[in-house]
DRENSELO-683412 format. One record per residue: residue number from 1; residue in one letter; x, y, z of N, C-alpha, C in turn. Coordinates in steps of 0.001 Angstrom, whole numbers, plus 524288, in hexadecimal, padded with zeros to 5 digits. Layout:
BEGIN
pos, code, n.u, n.v, n.w, ca.u, ca.v, ca.w, c.u, c.v, c.w
NUM, a, X, Y, Z, X, Y, Z, X, Y, Z
...
***
This chain:
BEGIN
pos, code, n.u, n.v, n.w, ca.u, ca.v, ca.w, c.u, c.v, c.w
1, m, 9244F, 20AF4, 221F3, 928CA, 20A5C, 21FA7, 92992, 21039, 21C35
2, a, 92561, 211F3, 21A3D, 9261D, 2172C, 216A1, 927D6, 21A31, 219B3
3, k, 926A3, 21BCE, 21E5B, 928EC, 21E61, 22254, 92E3E, 21E45, 22296
4, e, 92F9C, 219C6, 223D4, 93601, 21905, 2241E, 938C1, 21A75, 21FBA
5, y, 93656, 21871, 21AC1, 938E1, 21A34, 21676, 939A4, 21F2D, 214C4
6, a, 9358F, 22259, 216C3, 935B0, 228AD, 21595, 939E3, 22AA2, 21963
7, t, 93A7F, 228E0, 21DEE, 93FEB, 229EF, 221E4, 94450, 228C0, 21F29
8, t, 9442A, 22464, 21CCA, 94972, 22312, 21AB1, 94AE0, 2262F, 215D1
9, v, 946ED, 22770, 212C2, 947AA, 22BC7, 20DA5, 94A10, 2314A, 2115B
10, y, 9473E, 2336C, 21488, 9483B, 237FF, 21752, 94D20, 23812, 218CC
11, a, 94EEC, 2338E, 21B0D, 95476, 232E2, 21D9D, 9587B, 233E2, 218AB
12, a, 95781, 23214, 21533, 95B2B, 23141, 2104F, 95A2D, 237EE, 20DA2
13, t, 956EA, 2396D, 20CBA, 9564B, 23E40, 20A66, 957D3, 24293, 20DFA
14, a, 95881, 2420C, 21390, 959BB, 24626, 216B3, 95FB3, 24721, 21472
15, k, 96312, 244B2, 21359, 96897, 245FC, 2112A, 968DE, 24838, 20AA1
16, f, 964F7, 248F4, 209AB, 964AF, 24AE6, 20457, 966FA, 25036, 2049C
17, p, 969D0, 2526F, 20052, 96B2C, 257B6, 1FFAE, 9670A, 25BFE, 20085
18, r, 967AA, 26059, 2024F, 9646D, 26520, 20328, 96062, 26522, 1FE5C
19, h, 963BB, 2655A, 1F9A1, 96123, 26668, 1F4A3, 95C14, 26327, 1F369
20, e, 95C44, 25E23, 1F58E, 958B8, 259D1, 1F45C, 9546A, 25A65, 1F827
21, d, 953D6, 25E78, 1FB6C, 94FC3, 25E9C, 1FECE, 949F8, 25E05, 1FCC8
22, y, 948E4, 26159, 1F8BA, 9454B, 26246, 1F4F0, 944A8, 25F84, 1EF0F
23, g, 948E1, 25B9E, 1F063, 94940, 2582B, 1EAFE, 948C8, 2527A, 1ECBF
24, l, 94D0D, 24F75, 1EC66, 94CD8, 24A3D, 1ED63, 94B6D, 247F6, 1F24A
25, k, 94D65, 24BEB, 1F62C, 94C43, 24A59, 1FBD9, 9465E, 249F7, 1FD39
26, s, 943D3, 24F8A, 1FAB5, 93DE0, 24F55, 1FC22, 93B2D, 24B6C, 1F8DE
27, q, 93C7D, 24A5B, 1F435, 93992, 2477A, 1F131, 938CE, 240E1, 1F2EE
28, m, 93EBF, 23E9D, 1F55A, 93EBF, 239C6, 1F7C0, 93C3B, 23A6D, 1FD01
29, n, 93C3E, 23E51, 1FF79, 93906, 23D91, 20529, 9333A, 23E05, 20477
30, r, 931B1, 2410C, 1FFD6, 92BE1, 24197, 1FEB2, 92AC6, 23C46, 1FD41
31, a, 92D70, 23952, 1FA15, 92BCE, 23457, 1F872, 92B49, 23116, 1FC81
32, a, 92FC5, 231BE, 1FFE1, 93058, 22CBB, 203FE, 92A1A, 22D3B, 20886
33, n, 928CF, 2326D, 20868, 9249C, 233AD, 20B57, 9200B, 231CE, 208EF
34, s, 91F85, 232DF, 203B7, 91B05, 23056, 200A9, 9198D, 22B52, 2019B
35, i, 91DF6, 2276A, 201EC, 91CC9, 222B6, 2026A, 9194A, 2205E, 20688
36, g, 91A62, 22227, 20BC7, 916D8, 22171, 21087, 912D1, 22402, 20FD2
37, l, 91246, 229A6, 20D5C, 90DAF, 22BDC, 20D6B, 908CA, 22A12, 20AA4
38, n, 90AC1, 2275E, 206D0, 90787, 22558, 20246, 9061B, 22027, 203E9
39, i, 90933, 21D46, 20700, 9069B, 21886, 20908, 90233, 219C1, 20C56
40, a, 9032B, 21D8C, 20FC1, 90089, 21E46, 213AE, 8FA44, 22001, 211EE
41, e, 8FB74, 2246E, 20D8F, 8F6D4, 2261A, 20A76, 8F39E, 2221E, 20934
42, g, 8F6DB, 21EE8, 2071F, 8F345, 21A41, 20414, 8F0A9, 215B9, 207EC
43, s, 8F3E4, 21535, 20BE6, 8F142, 21178, 20F77, 8EBDB, 2140F, 2125A
44, a, 8EAF2, 21878, 2116B, 8E728, 21AF5, 213AA, 8E1FA, 21B46, 2101C
45, q, 8E216, 21906, 20B13, 8DEE1, 21829, 207C7, 8DBEE, 2144C, 20703
46, k, 8D6B7, 21508, 20646, 8D2A6, 21021, 20687, 8D379, 20BAE, 2036E
47, s, 8D6CF, 20C1C, 1FE15, 8D71E, 20860, 1F9BD, 8DC83, 20699, 1F82C
48, n, 8DCC4, 20239, 1F6E2, 8E22E, 20127, 1F656, 8E4D8, 202EC, 1F143
49, k, 8E0DC, 20452, 1ED97, 8E29E, 205C1, 1E951, 8E56F, 20CCD, 1EA0F
50, v, 8E327, 20F6F, 1EDD8, 8E5CB, 213C4, 1EEC5, 8EABE, 2143E, 1F2DD
51, f, 8EA92, 20F64, 1F5E3, 8EFC8, 20D95, 1F940, 8F2D6, 20C55, 1F525
52, d, 8F228, 20986, 1F151, 8F6F0, 2076B, 1ED25, 8F870, 20D29, 1EA01
53, y, 8F4FA, 20FA3, 1E943, 8F76F, 21541, 1E698, 8FB17, 217E2, 1EA75
54, h, 8F9CE, 218C7, 1EF63, 8FCC7, 21B17, 1F326, 902A2, 217FE, 1F370
55, l, 902AA, 21267, 1F2B2, 90748, 20F30, 1F3AC, 90A43, 2105C, 1EEBE
56, e, 90834, 210EF, 1E977, 90A72, 21205, 1E60A, 90EF1, 21750, 1E546
57, i, 90AEA, 21B07, 1E838, 90E87, 22022, 1E8A1, 91266, 21F0F, 1EC2D
58, a, 9113C, 21C43, 1F09F, 915B7, 21ABF, 1F4AC, 91A42, 218C6, 1F219
59, l, 91923, 2150F, 1EDC3, 91D1C, 2132C, 1EAE2, 92051, 2160E, 1E8B6
60, g, 91D96, 21944, 1E563, 9203E, 21CB2, 1E1B4, 9243A, 220D3, 1E53B
61, s, 9222D, 221F0, 1E9F1, 9257F, 22575, 1ED03, 929E5, 2225D, 1EF31
62, t, 929A6, 21D6E, 1EFE3, 92E70, 219CE, 1F0E8, 9321E, 21A8B, 1ED86
63, y, 930E2, 21A02, 1E7A0, 9341D, 219EF, 1E346, 9365C, 21EFA, 1E2EE
64, e, 93391, 2234F, 1E433, 935DB, 22863, 1E387, 9397F, 2291F, 1E879
65, v, 93A05, 22770, 1ED20, 93D1D, 22797, 1F084, 94266, 22475, 1EFBB
66, v, 941D7, 21FEA, 1EC8C, 946A5, 21CA1, 1EB55, 948AF, 21F5E, 1E6B0
67, a, 945F2, 22203, 1E297, 948E4, 2246D, 1DE67, 94B62, 229F5, 1E045
68, g, 9498B, 22B9F, 1E554, 94C91, 230A2, 1E648, 951A6, 22E44, 1EA4A
69, a, 95111, 22978, 1EC9A, 95544, 22726, 1EEE2, 959C9, 22602, 1EAD0
70, f, 9585C, 22505, 1E6A4, 95BDE, 223AD, 1E20E, 95E88, 228D0, 1E023
71, l, 95BE9, 22C3B, 1E08C, 95D4C, 23222, 1DF2C, 96120, 2333B, 1E2B1
72, a, 96016, 232C0, 1E80A, 96371, 234AC, 1ED09, 9671F, 23224, 1ECDF
73, k, 967B5, 22CC2, 1EBB5, 96C57, 229AF, 1EB9F, 9708E, 22B8E, 1E734
74, d, 96E5A, 22C2F, 1E29E, 970A3, 22D84, 1DF49, 973A1, 233A8, 1DF86
75, r, 971A4, 23630, 1E2BF, 97377, 23B74, 1E488, 97621, 23C2E, 1E94D
76, v, 977A6, 23770, 1EB31, 979A8, 23660, 1EFB9, 97869, 238F2, 1F50A
77, y, 97271, 239BC, 1F4FF, 97019, 23B44, 1F914, 96F42, 23714, 1FD6B
78, i, 96EA9, 23266, 1FB2F, 96E9C, 22E04, 1FF6A, 971C0, 229F0, 1FE43
79, t, 9734C, 22678, 20241, 97805, 2228E, 2014B, 973BD, 21DAA, 1FF56
80, e, 976F0, 219ED, 1FD80, 97509, 21451, 1FB60, 972D9, 21236, 1FFCD
81, p, 973F0, 21178, 203BE, 970D2, 20F29, 2073C, 96AA1, 21242, 2082F
82, e, 96B73, 2170A, 207EB, 96651, 21A1C, 209C4, 962D7, 21940, 204FF
83, h, 96528, 21949, 20031, 9616B, 218A3, 1FAD6, 95FF2, 2137D, 1FBAD
84, n, 96308, 20EFF, 1FC89, 9605A, 20931, 1FDE8, 95C84, 209F1, 20196
85, k, 95C9B, 20C0B, 205E7, 95871, 20CAE, 20972, 953A8, 20E45, 207DF
86, i, 953DB, 212D4, 204F5, 94FF7, 215AE, 202A9, 94C4D, 211AC, 1FF66
87, c, 94FA1, 20FA6, 1FC73, 94DF6, 20BFD, 1F6DD, 94B30, 205C4, 1F978
88, t, 94DEB, 20453, 1FDD7, 94C63, 1FFB5, 1FFA8, 9482E, 1FF06, 204A0
89, s, 948ED, 20389, 20799, 94454, 202F4, 20CC3, 93F3F, 203F1, 20B45
90, i, 93E56, 2063D, 20713, 93799, 20648, 20628, 9361C, 202C3, 20353
91, a, 9398A, 1FF36, 20059, 937BF, 1FADC, 1FE2E, 93647, 1F60F, 2018F
92, s, 939E2, 1F5EB, 20556, 939AF, 1F1F7, 209F9, 934F2, 1F2CF, 20D25
93, g, 9315A, 1F6DD, 20DA7, 92E0B, 1F80C, 21088, 9286F, 1F98D, 20E78
94, l, 928AA, 1FA5A, 20A20, 92390, 1F8BD, 206C3, 922BC, 1F5D6, 20218
95, p, 91F08, 1F24D, 20312, 91E01, 1EE47, 1FFB2, 91E86, 1F036, 1FA0B
96, r, 91B66, 1F276, 1F97B, 91A38, 1F46A, 1F3E4, 91ED6, 1F74D, 1F137
97, v, 9213D, 1FA07, 1F4C2, 926A8, 1FC53, 1F2EA, 92A8D, 1F7AC, 1F158
98, s, 92A9C, 1F3CD, 1F5B5, 92DEE, 1EEF3, 1F3CD, 92DE4, 1ECD6, 1EF72
99, m, 92975, 1EBC5, 1EDA0, 9284D, 1E965, 1E86C, 92B6D, 1EC8F, 1E39A
100, h, 92CB4, 1F1AC, 1E4CE, 92FDD, 1F51C, 1E0CC, 9356A, 1F660, 1E23F
101, s, 936EE, 1F384, 1E667, 93BC2, 1F5E8, 1E89A, 94107, 1F3E5, 1E462
102, e, 93F58, 1F0B9, 1E0C7, 94441, 1F079, 1DDBF, 9444F, 1F421, 1D9E1
103, i, 94009, 1F6FB, 1D928, 94116, 1FC0D, 1D539, 94235, 20064, 1D84B
104, l, 9410B, 2003C, 1DCC9, 942BF, 205E8, 1DFDB, 94890, 2071C, 1E064
105, c, 94AE9, 201BB, 1E25B, 950AD, 202E1, 1E2B5, 953D3, 1FEDF, 1DF82
***
């Protein structure tokens, strides 16, 4: 699910203006990648406490992507349907994020 979410974010940010290459575009892409990477890293750990720590980082990265989607929508870099897809697709796939979905979007 996190891999597909990163693909969704990359597709949306691909249309950003050139001056955002090292700004919002890069930030959203890095945060989207961080979600799956932190889940993977945490799952390789031997304790639930460490895994929970990595899940918290992944959740923070999710919030970061969604905040970036609001900025992108306000700047008319993405459409309303693209914004909604970014906001809702991750919440439906990751149970821990689903608990916070009303805050995200």
